[in-house]
PALORO-417867 format. One record per residue: residue number from 0; residue in three letters; x, y, z of N, C-alpha, C in turn. Coordinates in Angstrom, 2 decimals. Example, Ala and Ser with C-alpha at 12.3 -4.5 7.8 and 13.67 -1.06 7.14 Angstrom:
<nodes>
NODE   seq   type    n.east   n.north      n.up   ca.east   ca.north     ca.up    c.east   c.north      c.up
NODE     0    ALA     13.19     -5.69      7.80     12.30      -4.50      7.80     13.20     -3.30      7.80
NODE     1    SER     12.85     -2.25      7.08     13.67      -1.06      7.14     12.90      0.03      7.87
</nodes>
This chain:
<nodes>
NODE   seq   type    n.east   n.north      n.up   ca.east   ca.north     ca.up    c.east   c.north      c.up
NODE     0    MET      0.85     -1.16      0.00      0.00       0.00      0.00      0.89      1.23      0.00
NODE     1    PRO      0.51      2.22     -0.73      1.35       3.42     -0.77      1.39      4.09      0.61
NODE     2    ILE      2.53      4.68      0.90      2.70       5.42      2.16      2.22      6.85      1.92
NODE     3    ARG      1.32      7.31      2.79      0.85       8.68      2.67      2.01      9.63      2.95
NODE     4    PRO      2.08     10.75      2.23      3.20      11.68      2.39      3.43     12.11      3.84
NODE     5    GLU      2.34     12.33      4.60      2.50      12.78      5.98      3.02     11.67      6.90
NODE     6    GLN      3.02     10.43      6.42      3.52       9.30      7.21      4.95      8.88      6.83
NODE     7    ARG      5.46      9.37      5.70      6.75       8.93      5.16      7.90      9.06      6.17
NODE     8    ALA      7.91     10.11      6.96      9.01      10.34      7.92      9.04      9.28      9.02
NODE     9    LEU      7.94      8.55      9.21      7.89       7.51     10.24      8.63      6.24      9.82
NODE    10    TYR      8.89      6.10      8.53      9.55       4.91      7.99     11.05      5.15      7.87
NODE    11    PRO     11.86      4.10      8.02     13.30       4.28      7.86     13.63      4.58      6.39
NODE    12    PRO     14.76      5.24      6.15     15.14       5.60      4.77     15.27      4.38      3.85
NODE    13    ASP     15.65      3.22      4.42     15.83       2.03      3.59     14.58      1.14      3.53
NODE    14    TRP     13.40      1.74      3.80     12.17       0.97      3.78     11.94      0.22      2.46
NODE    15    PRO     12.18      0.83      1.29     11.97       0.07      0.04     12.79     -1.22     -0.01
NODE    16    ASP     14.03     -1.17      0.49     14.87      -2.38      0.50     14.35     -3.41      1.51
NODE    17    ILE     13.94     -2.93      2.69     13.41      -3.84      3.71     12.15     -4.52      3.18
NODE    18    SER     11.25     -3.73      2.60     10.00      -4.26      2.07     10.26     -5.31      0.99
NODE    19    ARG     11.17     -5.02      0.10     11.47      -5.97     -0.99     12.06     -7.27     -0.43
NODE    20    ARG     12.95     -7.17      0.56     13.53      -8.39      1.16     12.43     -9.26      1.77
NODE    21    ILE     11.48     -8.64      2.47     10.40      -9.40      3.09      9.54    -10.06      2.01
NODE    22    ARG      9.13     -9.27      1.01      8.22      -9.79     -0.02      8.89    -10.81     -0.93
NODE    23    ALA     10.11    -10.53     -1.38     10.77     -11.40     -2.36     11.55    -12.54     -1.70
NODE    24    ASP     12.49    -12.18     -0.84     13.39     -13.20     -0.29     12.70    -14.12      0.71
NODE    25    ARG     11.99    -13.53      1.67     11.39     -14.36      2.71     10.07    -15.00      2.25
NODE    26    ALA      9.20    -14.21      1.63      7.85     -14.70      1.31      7.74    -15.30     -0.09
NODE    27    ASP      8.77    -15.15     -0.90      8.75     -15.66     -2.28      7.53    -15.13     -3.04
NODE    28    TRP      7.19    -13.86     -2.80      6.10     -13.14     -3.47      4.72    -13.73     -3.18
NODE    29    ARG      4.59    -14.45     -2.05      3.30     -15.01     -1.63      2.87    -14.35     -0.32
NODE    30    CYS      1.57    -14.18     -0.16      1.02     -13.63      1.08      1.39    -14.58      2.23
NODE    31    GLU      1.90    -14.02      3.32      2.29     -14.82      4.48      1.19    -14.96      5.52
NODE    32    CYS      0.03    -14.37      5.28     -1.03     -14.39      6.29     -1.48    -15.82      6.57
NODE    33    ASP     -1.49    -16.14      7.84     -1.88     -17.48      8.28     -3.19    -17.43      9.08
NODE    34    GLY     -3.99    -16.43      8.80     -5.25     -16.25      9.51     -5.24    -15.08     10.46
NODE    35    ARG     -4.10    -14.40     10.61     -4.02     -13.25     11.52     -4.95    -12.12     11.09
NODE    36    CYS     -5.39    -12.15      9.82     -6.29     -11.11      9.33     -7.73    -11.37      9.74
NODE    37    GLY     -7.96    -12.54     10.35     -9.31     -12.88     10.79    -10.01    -13.85      9.86
NODE    38    VAL     -9.37    -14.22      8.77     -9.95     -15.18      7.81     -9.15    -16.46      7.87
NODE    39    SER     -9.84    -17.58      7.98     -9.17     -18.88      7.97     -8.87    -19.25      6.52
NODE    40    HIS     -7.59    -19.47      6.22     -7.18     -19.81      4.86     -7.01    -21.32      4.73
NODE    41    ASP     -7.58    -21.89      3.67     -7.39     -23.32      3.41     -5.89    -23.58      3.27
NODE    42    GLY     -5.41    -24.62      3.90     -3.98     -24.94      3.84     -3.15    -24.13      4.81
NODE    43    GLY     -3.78    -23.23      5.59     -3.07     -22.48      6.61     -2.49    -21.16      6.18
NODE    44    ARG     -2.27    -20.95      4.88     -1.67     -19.71      4.41     -2.48    -19.17      3.24
NODE    45    CYS     -2.66    -17.87      3.21     -3.39     -17.23      2.12     -2.74    -17.62      0.79
NODE    46    PRO     -3.54    -17.99     -0.20     -2.98     -18.44     -1.48     -2.63    -17.31     -2.46
NODE    47    ALA     -2.81    -16.05     -2.08     -2.57     -14.93     -2.99     -1.09    -14.82     -3.35
NODE    48    VAL     -0.83    -14.58     -4.64      0.53     -14.45     -5.17      0.63    -13.12     -5.91
NODE    49    HIS      1.68    -12.37     -5.65      1.90     -11.07     -6.27      1.81    -11.16     -7.79
NODE    50    GLY      1.02    -10.25     -8.37      0.90     -10.17     -9.82     -0.10    -11.11    -10.44
NODE    51    ARG     -0.60    -12.05     -9.68     -1.58     -13.01    -10.21     -2.99    -12.59     -9.77
NODE    52    PRO     -4.01    -13.17    -10.38     -5.38     -12.84     -9.96     -5.64    -13.28     -8.52
NODE    53    SER     -6.34    -12.45     -7.79     -6.71     -12.78     -6.41     -7.64    -13.98     -6.40
NODE    54    PRO     -7.40    -14.92     -5.49     -8.32     -16.06     -5.40     -9.72    -15.66     -4.93
NODE    55    LEU     -9.85    -14.47     -4.34    -11.16     -14.01     -3.86    -11.90    -13.14     -4.87
NODE    56    THR    -11.17    -12.20     -5.49    -11.84     -11.20     -6.33    -11.48    -11.29     -7.80
NODE    57    GLY    -10.36    -11.92     -8.12     -9.91     -11.97     -9.50     -9.07    -10.77     -9.90
NODE    58    SER     -9.02     -9.73     -9.05     -8.18      -8.57     -9.36     -6.72     -8.93     -9.14
NODE    59    ARG     -5.82     -8.16     -9.74     -4.39      -8.45     -9.63     -3.90     -8.20     -8.21
NODE    60    VAL     -3.18     -9.17     -7.65     -2.65      -9.06     -6.29     -1.41     -8.17     -6.28
NODE    61    VAL     -1.37     -7.25     -5.34     -0.19      -6.45     -5.07      0.24     -6.80     -3.65
NODE    62    LEU      1.41     -7.40     -3.53      1.89      -7.80     -2.21      2.43     -6.59     -1.47
NODE    63    THR      2.03     -6.43     -0.22      2.45      -5.31      0.62      3.17     -5.87      1.84
NODE    64    VAL      3.63     -5.01      2.73      4.24      -5.46      3.98      3.50     -4.77      5.13
NODE    65    ALA      2.95     -5.58      6.01      2.22      -5.08      7.18      3.12     -5.05      8.40
NODE    66    HIS      3.03     -3.98      9.19      3.70      -3.90     10.49      2.73     -4.48     11.51
NODE    67    LEU      3.08     -5.58     12.12      2.16      -6.27     13.02      1.80     -5.44     14.24
NODE    68    ASP      2.71     -4.55     14.67      2.41      -3.69     15.82      1.93     -2.30     15.38
NODE    69    HIS      1.74     -2.09     14.08      1.27      -0.83     13.50      2.24      0.32     13.72
NODE    70    GLN      3.51      0.02     13.98      4.52       1.05     14.19      5.51      1.02     13.02
NODE    71    PRO      5.43      1.98     12.07      6.28       1.95     10.89      7.78      1.96     11.17
NODE    72    ALA      8.19      2.49     12.30      9.62       2.53     12.61     10.16      1.17     13.05
NODE    73    ASN      9.27      0.27     13.48      9.70      -1.05     13.96      9.77     -2.00     12.77
NODE    74    CYS     10.95     -2.11     12.19     11.14      -2.93     11.00     11.88     -4.23     11.30
NODE    75    ASP     11.77     -4.69     12.54     12.29      -6.01     12.87     11.55     -7.02     12.00
NODE    76    PRO     12.25     -7.95     11.36     11.57      -8.93     10.50     10.44     -9.68     11.19
NODE    77    ASP     10.55     -9.91     12.49      9.48     -10.60     13.22      8.22     -9.74     13.35
NODE    78    ASN      8.34     -8.44     13.11      7.20      -7.52     13.19      6.58     -7.26     11.82
NODE    79    LEU      7.13     -7.87     10.78      6.66      -7.62      9.43      6.04     -8.86      8.81
NODE    80    MET      5.01     -8.66      8.00      4.36      -9.77      7.31      4.04     -9.34      5.88
NODE    81    ALA      4.54    -10.11      4.91      4.13      -9.89      3.52      2.65    -10.23      3.44
NODE    82    ALA      1.85     -9.32      2.89      0.40      -9.54      2.87     -0.21     -9.00      1.59
NODE    83    CYS     -1.16     -9.75      1.05     -1.93      -9.23     -0.08     -2.76     -8.05      0.44
NODE    84    GLN     -3.32     -7.28     -0.51     -4.10      -6.11     -0.09     -5.25     -6.49      0.84
NODE    85    ALA     -5.94     -7.57      0.53     -7.11      -7.96      1.32     -6.73     -8.31      2.75
NODE    86    CYS     -5.69     -9.14      2.91     -5.26      -9.52      4.27     -4.73     -8.31      5.03
NODE    87    HIS     -3.96     -7.45      4.35     -3.39      -6.27      5.01     -4.52     -5.36      5.50
NODE    88    LEU     -5.51     -5.09      4.65     -6.61      -4.22      5.06     -7.42     -4.83      6.21
NODE    89    ARG     -7.67     -6.14      6.14     -8.41      -6.78      7.24     -7.59     -6.75      8.53
NODE    90    TYR     -6.27     -7.01      8.43     -5.42      -7.00      9.62     -5.42     -5.62     10.28
NODE    91    ASP     -5.40     -4.57      9.47     -5.32      -3.20      9.98     -6.68     -2.57     10.28
NODE    92    ALA     -7.79     -3.25     10.02     -9.12      -2.64     10.10     -9.40     -1.99     11.46
NODE    93    CYS     -9.17     -2.69     12.55     -9.45      -2.12     13.89     -8.56     -0.92     14.16
NODE    94    HIS     -7.29     -1.03     13.78     -6.35       0.09     13.96     -6.83      1.30     13.15
NODE    95    HIS     -7.28      1.08     11.92     -7.77       2.19     11.09     -9.00      2.84     11.70
NODE    96    ARG     -9.91      2.03     12.25    -11.11       2.60     12.88    -10.72      3.48     14.07
NODE    97    ARG     -9.76      3.01     14.89     -9.34       3.79     16.06     -8.68      5.10     15.64
NODE    98    THR     -7.78      5.05     14.67     -7.09       6.28     14.26     -8.04      7.23     13.56
NODE    99    ALA     -8.99      6.70     12.80     -9.98       7.57     12.15    -10.84      8.27     13.19
NODE   100    ALA    -11.24      7.54     14.23    -12.05       8.14     15.30    -11.26      9.23     16.01
NODE   101    ALA     -9.98      8.98     16.26     -9.14       9.98     16.92     -8.97     11.22     16.04
NODE   102    THR     -8.84     11.02     14.74     -8.71      12.14     13.81     -9.99     12.97     13.78
NODE   103    ARG    -11.15     12.29     13.73    -12.42      13.01     13.75    -12.58     13.80     15.04
NODE   104    ARG    -12.23     13.17     16.16    -12.35      13.84     17.46    -11.44     15.08     17.51
NODE   105    ALA    -10.21     14.97     17.01     -9.28      16.10     17.01     -9.79     17.22     16.12
NODE   106    THR    -10.39     16.88     15.00    -10.95      17.88     14.09    -12.08     18.64     14.76
NODE   107    ILE    -12.94     17.91     15.45    -14.07      18.54     16.16    -13.55     19.47     17.25
NODE   108    GLU    -12.58     19.01     18.02    -12.03      19.83     19.11    -11.28     21.04     18.58
NODE   109    ALA    -10.58     20.89     17.44     -9.86      22.03     16.85    -10.84     23.10     16.37
NODE   110    ALA    -12.07     22.70     16.05    -13.08      23.66     15.62    -13.76     24.33     16.81
NODE   111    GLY    -13.33     23.97     18.04    -13.88      24.61     19.23    -15.09     23.90     19.81
NODE   112    GLN    -15.40     22.72     19.31    -16.53      21.97     19.83    -16.04     20.95     20.82
NODE   113    THR    -16.93     20.49     21.66    -16.59      19.44     22.62    -16.93     18.11     21.98
NODE   114    ALA    -15.94     17.24     21.92    -16.18      15.91     21.35    -16.79     15.02     22.41
NODE   115    LEU    -17.82     14.29     22.01    -18.42      13.32     22.91    -17.50     12.11     22.99
NODE   116    ASN    -17.43     11.52     24.12    -16.59      10.35     24.31    -17.36      9.08     23.96
NODE   117    ILE    -17.70      8.95     22.70    -18.46       7.79     22.24    -17.50      6.88     21.48
NODE   118    PRO    -17.33      5.63     21.94    -16.44       4.73     21.22    -16.94      4.47     19.80
NODE   119    ILE    -16.02      4.45     18.87    -16.37       4.22     17.46    -15.58      3.00     16.99
NODE   120    GLY    -16.27      1.97     16.56    -15.60       0.78     16.04    -15.07     -0.09     17.16
NODE   121    ASP    -14.37     -1.15     16.77    -13.78      -2.07     17.74    -12.54     -1.45     18.36
NODE   122    THR    -12.24     -1.85     19.55    -11.03      -1.33     20.21     -9.93     -2.34     20.19
</nodes>
């Protein structure tokens, strides 16, 4: 997945090399998800392969690298997982809901309004 410009500084300068080593050398261009995304994969590992049609949607798979702790600066290989777009998005879904809620709350407060403390999404 592309890195948003405002997030780029959180990644190490050699991120492209780290990402390629994980995707090519370790994962052999296959999704490494073993169900951590919340979906049980037949055979234990997601069958998606970079550049080939997705087994779920038929669209072309683009292999990405997920940070298991959601911290871009932590590039320890044990914290990284080569993941197809679908597994990566599912793995990050709760994290995205939390950060989106925090962003909405900050926007409301910056406008001078009081944000209600209503939980949004899973925690």
